[in-house]
C-alpha positions in Angstrom: 8.0 -26.8 11.7 5.2 -26.3 14.1 7.5 -26.9 17.1 10.0 -24.3 15.8 7.3 -21.8 15.1 6.0 -22.3 18.7 9.5 -21.7 20.0 10.2 -18.6 18.1 6.8 -17.0 17.4 3.5 -16.1 18.9 1.0 -18.9 19.5 -1.3 -19.5 16.5 1.1 -18.0 14.0 1.0 -21.1 11.8 -2.9 -21.3 11.8 -3.0 -17.5 11.0 -0.7 -17.9 8.1 -2.7 -20.8 6.6 -6.0 -18.9 7.0 -4.7 -15.6 5.7 -2.8 -17.1 2.8 -6.1 -18.1 1.2 -7.2 -14.4 1.2 -4.0 -12.6 0.6 -3.9 -12.9 -3.2 -7.4 -11.4 -3.6 -6.8 -8.6 -1.1 -3.5 -7.7 -2.6 -4.9 -7.8 -6.1 -7.7 -5.3 -5.2 -5.3 -3.0 -3.4 -2.8 -3.1 -6.3 -5.5 -2.3 -8.9 -6.9 0.6 -6.9 -3.5 1.8 -5.8 -2.2 1.7 -9.4 -5.2 4.0 -10.4 -4.7 6.4 -7.5 -1.0 6.7 -7.9 -1.5 7.3 -11.6 -3.8 10.1 -10.7 -1.3 11.4 -8.2 1.4 11.6 -10.9 -1.0 13.3 -13.3 -2.1 15.9 -10.8 1.2 16.6 -9.1 3.1 17.0 -12.4 0.8 19.8 -13.6 2.4 23.1 -14.2 0.3 24.9 -11.6 1.4 22.3 -9.0 5.1 22.7 -9.5 7.0 22.8 -6.3 9.9 20.9 -4.6 7.5 19.1 -2.3 5.3 18.0 -5.1 8.3 16.9 -7.2 9.3 14.5 -4.4 5.7 13.3 -4.0 5.6 12.6 -7.8 8.8 10.5 -7.5 7.2 8.7 -4.5 4.1 8.0 -6.6 6.1 6.6 -9.5 8.0 4.2 -7.2 4.7 3.1 -5.5 3.1 2.6 -8.9 5.9 0.4 -10.2 5.7 -1.8 -7.0 2.0 -2.3 -7.5 2.1 -3.0 -11.2 4.7 -5.6 -10.6 2.9 -7.1 -7.7 -0.2 -7.9 -9.7 1.3 -10.8 -11.7 3.1 -12.0 -8.6 -0.1 -12.2 -6.6 -1.9 -14.0 -9.5 1.0 -16.5 -9.8 1.7 -17.2 -6.1 -1.6 -16.7 -4.2 -4.5 -17.2 -6.6 -5.0 -20.7 -7.8 -5.4 -20.6 -11.5 -3.6 -23.7 -12.8 -1.9 -26.8 -11.4 0.6 -26.1 -8.7 3.4 -28.0 -10.5 3.1 -25.6 -13.5 3.7 -22.6 -11.2 7.2 -23.9 -10.4 8.7 -23.8 -13.8 12.2 -22.2 -14.1 10.8 -19.1 -15.8 8.3 -18.4 -13.0 10.9 -19.1 -10.4 13.2 -16.5 -12.0 10.3 -14.1 -12.0 9.7 -14.6 -8.2 13.5 -14.0 -7.7 13.2 -10.8 -9.8 10.1 -9.8 -7.7 11.9 -10.1 -4.4 14.6 -7.7 -5.6 12.5 -5.3 -7.6 9.8 -4.8 -5.0 12.2 -4.3 -2.2 14.3 -1.9 -4.3 11.5 0.4 -5.3 9.9 0.3 -1.8 13.3 1.4 -0.4 13.2 4.3 -2.9 9.8 5.3 -1.5 11.2 5.2 2.0 14.2 7.4 1.3 12.1 9.8 -0.7 9.8 10.1 2.3 12.9 10.9 4.4 13.9 13.5 1.8 10.3 14.9 2.0 10.6 15.3 5.8 14.0 17.0 5.5 12.7 19.4 2.8 9.6 20.2 4.9 11.6 20.8 8.1 13.9 23.2 6.2 10.8 25.1 4.9 9.5 25.6 8.4 12.6 26.0 10.5 14.7 27.9 8.0 12.3 29.7 5.7 14.9 32.2 4.6 17.1 29.4 3.3 14.3 27.3 1.8 14.6 28.7 -1.8 18.4 28.1 -1.8 18.6 24.7 0.0 15.5 23.2 -1.5 15.8 24.6 -5.0 14.5 22.8 -8.1 18.0 21.6 -8.9 18.7 20.2 -5.4 15.3 18.5 -5.4 16.0 16.8 -8.7 19.5 15.7 -7.5 17.9 14.2 -4.3 15.2 12.3 -6.3 17.7 11.0 -8.9 20.1 10.0 -6.1 17.4 7.9 -4.4 16.7 6.1 -7.7 20.4 5.4 -8.2 21.6 4.6 -4.7 18.8 2.4 -3.5 19.4 -0.4 -6.0 23.0 -0.6 -4.7 21.7 -0.7 -1.1 19.4 -3.6 -2.0 22.0 -5.5 -4.0 22.9 -7.9 -1.1 19.4 -9.4 -1.4 20.4 -10.8 -4.7 22.8 -13.2 -2.8 20.3 -14.2 -0.1 18.4 -16.7 -2.3 19.1 -19.5 -4.6 17.0 -21.3 -7.3 16.9 -25.0 -6.4 15.7 -27.8 -8.8 13.7 -30.7 -7.3 12.4 -34.0 -8.8 8.7 -34.4 -8.1 6.4 -37.4 -8.5 2.9 -38.0 -7.3 4.3 -40.3 -4.6 7.1 -38.2 -3.1 5.6 -34.7 -2.9 1.9 -34.0 -2.3 2.4 -30.2 -2.5 3.0 -30.3 -6.2 1.0 -33.4 -7.1 -2.2 -32.7 -5.2 -4.3 -31.7 -8.1 -3.0 -33.7 -11.0 -1.5 -37.2 -11.6 2.0 -37.1 -13.1 2.8 -39.9 -15.5 6.5 -39.4 -15.0 8.9 -37.4 -12.9 8.9 -33.6 -13.3 11.6 -31.1 -12.3 10.3 -28.1 -10.4 12.2 -25.1 -9.2 11.9 -23.4 -5.9 13.4 -20.3 -4.4 15.2 -21.0 -1.1 17.3 -19.0 1.3 21.0 -19.5 1.0 22.5 -22.3 3.1 25.3 -20.0 4.2 24.1 -18.9 7.6 26.7 -16.2 8.0 25.8 -14.7 4.7 22.1 -14.7 5.4 22.7 -13.2 8.9 24.8 -10.4 7.4 22.1 -9.7 4.8 19.4 -9.6 7.4 21.5 -7.0 9.4 21.7 -4.9 6.2 18.0 -5.3 5.5 16.8 -4.6 9.0 19.2 -1.8 9.9 20.0 0.1 6.7 16.9 -0.5 4.7 14.3 -0.3 7.5 15.4 1.0 10.9 17.8 3.8 9.9 15.1 5.5 7.7 12.5 4.8 10.3 14.6 6.5 13.0 15.2 9.4 10.7 11.5 9.7 9.9 10.7 9.6 13.6 13.2 12.3 14.5 12.1 14.6 11.7 8.4 14.0 12.4 8.9 14.9 16.0 10.8 18.1 15.0 8.0 19.0 12.6 5.3 18.5 15.2 7.3 20.5 17.7 7.8 23.3 15.2 4.1 23.3 14.3 3.1 23.5 18.0 5.6 26.3 18.7 4.5 28.3 15.6 0.8 27.9 16.5 1.4 28.9 20.1 3.4 31.9 19.0 0.8 33.0 16.5 -2.1 32.7 18.9 -0.1 34.7 21.5 0.6 37.5 19.1 -3.0 37.6 17.8 -4.3 38.2 21.3 -2.3 41.4 21.6 -4.4 44.4 20.5 -1.5 46.5 19.3 1.0 45.7 16.7 4.2 47.8 16.9 5.5 49.5 13.7 8.9 47.9 14.2 7.6 44.4 14.7 7.1 43.0 11.2 6.7 39.4 12.4 3.7 40.5 14.6 2.2 42.4 11.8 2.6 39.5 9.5 0.9 37.1 11.9 -1.9 39.5 12.6 -2.5 40.2 8.9 -5.4 38.2 7.4 -3.6 37.1 4.2 -0.4 36.1 6.1 -2.5 34.1 8.6 -4.2 32.4 5.7 -0.8 31.5 4.2 0.4 30.2 7.6 -2.7 28.1 7.9 -2.1 26.6 4.4 1.5 25.8 5.4 0.3 24.1 8.6 -2.2 22.0 6.6 0.5 20.9 4.1 2.8 19.9 7.0 0.1 17.9 8.7 -0.7 16.1 5.4 3.0 15.2 5.0 3.1 14.1 8.7 0.2 11.7 7.9 2.2 10.3 4.9 5.3 9.8 7.1 3.2 8.2 9.9 1.9 5.6 7.4 5.4 4.8 6.4 6.5 4.3 10.0 3.5 2.1 10.8 4.7 -0.5 8.2 8.5 0.0 8.2 9.1 -0.2 12.0 7.5 -3.7 12.4 9.4 -5.0 9.4 12.6 -3.6 10.7 12.2 -5.1 14.1 11.3 -8.6 12.7 14.3 -8.3 10.4 16.5 -7.5 13.3 15.2 -10.5 15.2 16.0 -12.6 12.2 19.5 -11.3 12.2 19.9 -12.1 15.9 18.3 -15.5 15.7 18.7 -17.1 12.2 15.9 -19.6 12.8 13.5 -16.8 13.5 13.1 -15.8 9.8 11.8 -19.2 8.7 9.9 -20.0 11.9 8.2 -16.6 12.5 9.0 -13.9 10.0 7.7 -15.9 7.0 4.4 -16.5 8.9 3.6 -12.7 8.6 5.3 -11.9 5.3 2.1 -11.7 3.3 0.4 -9.6 6.0 3.4 -7.1 6.0 3.3 -7.0 2.2 -0.4 -6.1 2.1 0.1 -3.4 4.8 2.9 -1.9 2.7 0.8 -2.0 -0.4 -2.1 -0.4 1.4 0.2 2.4 2.7 1.3 3.1 -0.8 -2.2 3.3 -2.2 -3.9 5.7 0.3 -1.8 8.8 -0.4 -4.4 10.0 -2.9 -7.0 10.0 -0.1 -4.7 12.0 2.1 -4.0 14.5 -0.6 -7.7 15.0 -1.5 -8.7 15.3 2.1 -6.0 17.7 3.3 -5.0 19.7 0.2 -7.5 22.1 -1.4 -5.0 22.8 -4.3 -4.8 19.1 -5.1 -8.6 18.7 -5.0 -9.1 21.7 -7.4 -6.4 20.6 -9.8 -7.7 17.1 -9.8 -11.3 18.4 -10.5 -10.0 20.6 -13.4 -8.1 17.7 -14.9 -11.1 15.4 -14.6 -13.4 17.9 -16.2 -10.9 18.3 -19.1 -10.7 14.5 -19.6 -14.5 14.2 -19.5 -15.0 17.1 -22.0 -12.4 15.5 -24.3 -14.3 12.2 -24.4 -17.6 14.1 -25.1 -16.2 16.1 -28.0 -16.2 13.1 -30.5 -19.9 12.3 -29.6 -20.9 16.0 -30.2 -19.0 16.1 -33.5 -20.8 12.9 -34.7 -24.1 14.4 -33.7 -23.4 17.4 -35.8 -22.6 15.3 -38.9 -25.9 13.4 -38.7 -28.5 14.7 -41.3 -31.7 16.1 -40.0 -34.6 14.4 -41.8 -37.5 16.2 -40.3 -37.9 19.1 -37.9 -41.2 20.1 -36.3 -42.2 23.7 -36.7 -40.8 25.8 -33.8 -38.3 23.1 -32.8 -34.6 23.9 -33.0 -32.4 21.0 -34.1 -30.0 19.9 -31.4 -26.9 20.6 -33.5 -28.2 24.3 -34.0 -29.0 25.0 -30.4 -26.7 27.5 -28.7 -24.1 25.8 -26.6 -23.5 26.9 -23.0 -20.1 28.5 -22.7 -17.7 26.7 -20.4 -14.9 28.4 -18.5 -11.8 27.5 -20.4 -9.5 29.5 -18.0 -9.7 27.8 -14.6 -9.1 29.9 -11.6 -5.5 29.3 -10.7 -6.1 30.2 -7.2 -8.3 27.1 -6.7 
C-alpha cells in the first residue's frame, strides 16, 4: 500500500492520513454541531416574512440541505472516527448499512447545495444584467420550481454511487486480523462487515467519471463563469456610476444619470452591490472545496488505482473542508447583510422575551409577605414599555 501511495500520490500522504484521522472525528463533530445551529438560524431568519425574496428562498433551500448533511454526519463521525467501543462492534451489518446510506445521503444533499448555488448565481446575474426581466424570470413561482427541481433531480444524478460499493462479510479471529481484534480477545470467530469498492473496474471508472464531471466539475465551471460575469458586471456598474457622479449636470432626458446621482438610488445600488459581493463570497467557498474534489475524482477516473492510493488519503480532509464551507454562511450573512443582522436581532429578542415571560408571571403569583414603608413591590412596579413593532427598514 505504501509503495502504491508513493507512486500515485504526494510524499507523506500516508503519514498525513494516519495523523489527521485521529483528529478528524473531533473536528468534524464540532463543525457539525456549530454548523447545525448556524444553519438552523439561517432557516429561521431567511424564512421570515420581511425577508421574503427569490434570493433568500434559494438560500433557505441551501441551508436546509446543509443542515441535513451535518445532522447526518454527527452519528457517522461518532461511529467511524471517535473510538467509543471495540472496533469489531463497529462493523456489524447494521452499522455497515448505515455507512452505505451515509455515502449516498451526504453526497446527494451536498450535490443539491452545489446546484442551488448555481441557481443562486444565475438568479443574481439576471437581477444585475437584466433588471427589467428580473421580476418575470426570477418570480416566486420560477424560484420554487428551481428549488424543487434541485431536490428531485440531484438524487437521480447521485444514483450511480449506489452501485459503486458492496457490503462484504469477513470472518475475523484474534489471530488473523489485528485491526478488529486489537482491543479485545475473541473466544470464537466473528463475522464483520466492511464496505468496499466494487471489483468491476469498468463500472467504478464510469461512476468516477460521473462523479467528477457531472457532480463536481460541471457545476464548478458554471459557478466560475457566472462569478466572473458577476464581478465584471459589478466593476462596470461601479465605474459607470462613479463616472456619472463626477459630472456636475444631469440632463432632464437622462433618467439613468439622474437615478445614479440621486441619494436614495445610490443607496439602493450600494445595497445591491453588497448583496452581490456576499453571494460571490458564498460561491467562492463552494469553488474552494468542489474544484479539488472534482480534479481528484477525475484523476481517479483516468487512473483507477489513484482512488485507493491517493484520493482516500485526503477523503477526511475534503469532508471537513466541505462541512466548514457549509457552516460559515451565517458569518457571511451577518457580516455583509444589514437586513439579515437586524432580522436576526429582532428574532433573538423575541425568543429571549418569550423565555422571560413565564418567570415574570411566576413572580407576580408569589404572595408578598412584608413590604417596607415607601417600597414598591416588584410585581407592582411600572414595566418599561418595549417596542413591539420593529422597524421594518432595519
